[in-house]
N, C-alpha and C positions, 0 to 999 in steps of 0.2 A: 463451392467450396465445400458445403456439409455433405455433399454428396462424395466429393473426394475423400473426406476421412470416414464416410460411412464404407466405400467401397474399399478401403485401407484395412479396416479394423474390423468393419461387418456391421450390420443395424444394433443399435443399442437403445435400449427403451431409457429414459430420463432417470438416474439413480442408480444406475448400474455401471457407469464410466469408471473406471480403475488408474491406476496408477501405471501398467503396464500399458493400456491404452494411450495414457497422456505420452509415453515414452514413445511413440510411433508417430505422433502428430509430425507434418511438415514444419520447416523454417520456412515459410511463405510469408510472412509479413503479418499474419494473423496472431492475435493473442489467444491462446486454449489454455481455459482453466478449467479446473473439475473441481467442484464443491457439493461434498456429501453425495457424491455420484453421479451428479446433473453435470453435464459438458455447457460452457458457455464460452462464445468465441465472441471476439470485439478485432475490428479493425485497427490496424496502425494509426498510433494517436495523432491528433490535429496538432499543427503548429503550437496555437495555443496552449495546449499540455506540455507541450515539450520545452517551451518556452517559460512556462511556469515550474515546470519542473527543476530547468537548469538555475533559474533564478534563486528559486528556495533552498535546493540543495546544496549548490557553492556557499550561499550564505552559511548555513545550517555547518556543511563541513567546517567551514572556518572558524567559526564559534565552537566548536566541539573539539577541534584541533589546539586551538589558542589556549582552550580551559582545560586542557587534558581530560576530557568527560568521558572520552569511551570513543565511539564510530560510527558513522555517517555512512549509509549503505545505498543503493539506488538500483531499479530494474534493467536489465534482469539478472537477478538473485535470488534462488530458491530459497526458500526459508519454510521449514517442517516444521509448523505449528502444532500442538498437543490435540490427538484426536482428529487429525485431516493427514489420510494417508499420501494425498498428492499436495507437492509444494505449491505455497504462494508466492508472486514475484509483485511485493509493493511497491509503489512506484518510488518513494524514499523510505529509509527506516533508520532509526537511531539505537544502538547498544550503549548501557551505561558501561563503563570502565569495569565494575565489579561484576559484570554479565560476559564480557567478552568472550567465555570459554566457549558461548553456544557457536559462535565463529570456528566452522570447520573447514578445510581445503577446499571443498567443493558445494558448500550448501552452508545455510543457518539450520542448527537444531534447536528450537525453543524459542519462546515467545520476545520479540523486541520490546524494548521499553518504551518505543514510539514508531507509530505506522502512520503513515501520510498515504493518502489514496487523493487523485487530481481529475475530477469529475469533466468527463466527456458526454457529449449528448448520448453517444451510441451505448455508454455503461453509468451512467448517474444514478439509476435506480440501484442497479447490482452491487457499486459501492455503497449506497445510502441503506440498502436491504441484508441482502445475503454476507458480503463479506464484512458488514457492520455486525452481524451475529456471531459470524465466526471469530473476529478478532475479540469480540467479546467474551465469547467461550472459551478463548485460549488467556483470557486474564492478560490482554496487552494493555498497562497502565492507561495509555493515551492515546486517541485517534484523531487525525486530522483528514477533514473534507476539505480541499480545496476547490473551489469554483473561480475558474478564470474567466467564464463567459460574465457572471455577477461582480467580479471583482470579490469574493469574500472567504473568508477563511473559518470554518466551524471546529473548533477543538473539544474535544467529548472525553470526560477523564471518567476511569473506571472507579464507582464507589458502591460498596458491599456488592460486588459481583457483576452491577450494571452500568450502563455508560449512560452519564450524565451531561447534556449540554453546560460543558463552562463558560463559554462564550462563542457568540456568533460575532467575527472583526468585519469591519467594511475599511475602505479607503481611508479614510481619518484616523484608523485605531493602530496600536503598535501591538504585536504578539506577542506573548509571553507565554511559559509553557513550567508546568511543575516540574517535568522530567528534565528542563534546562536550565541550572539556579544562574539568574543574572540576564538570561537573554531576553531581548528586547527588538523586537524588528516593526519597521513601519509597514502596514499591509502595501502600500503605495509601491515600496520597492520590488516586493514579490511581483508586480504586475508593470513593471517599470518598459515594459516593450513596445 
């Protein structure tokens, strides 16, 4: 697969990949992301990833709509974060009502108020390190890491420019969020598949 990309856009050292390169990548089931000029490729998500995504995003969407809080969107949807020339596609993200102007016709321009990434065996360290640092630098107020294998959800809150673990939730807990007033969701319902 990497050979096809190299053949299309030419050999590039890590750190030199661009938005123009990203635009030429094929629609072949792989997810291509460029962070700080480095190309990251991951295979299509596993079924556990997708089940977690649908379960959580549908519940968030319903809550946000019922309480007129803003908008919940899911991948694939381009998000142009500050200081990142190539868009990101978070698994799930929330934008508060007073911040909806960042939603444009074809992309979101600016930092969402909440970003959720669902860990997969092929990308867990990528979401925990590279994306963690990018979302923190973009001042995303809240970042969730959902681990469908361990059946846990970690919520990080931005405090004075750095993420701090607010709480790690297990199956016997109910998630709450500073970005979603009044929201409570038993973790077991996220993983009830």
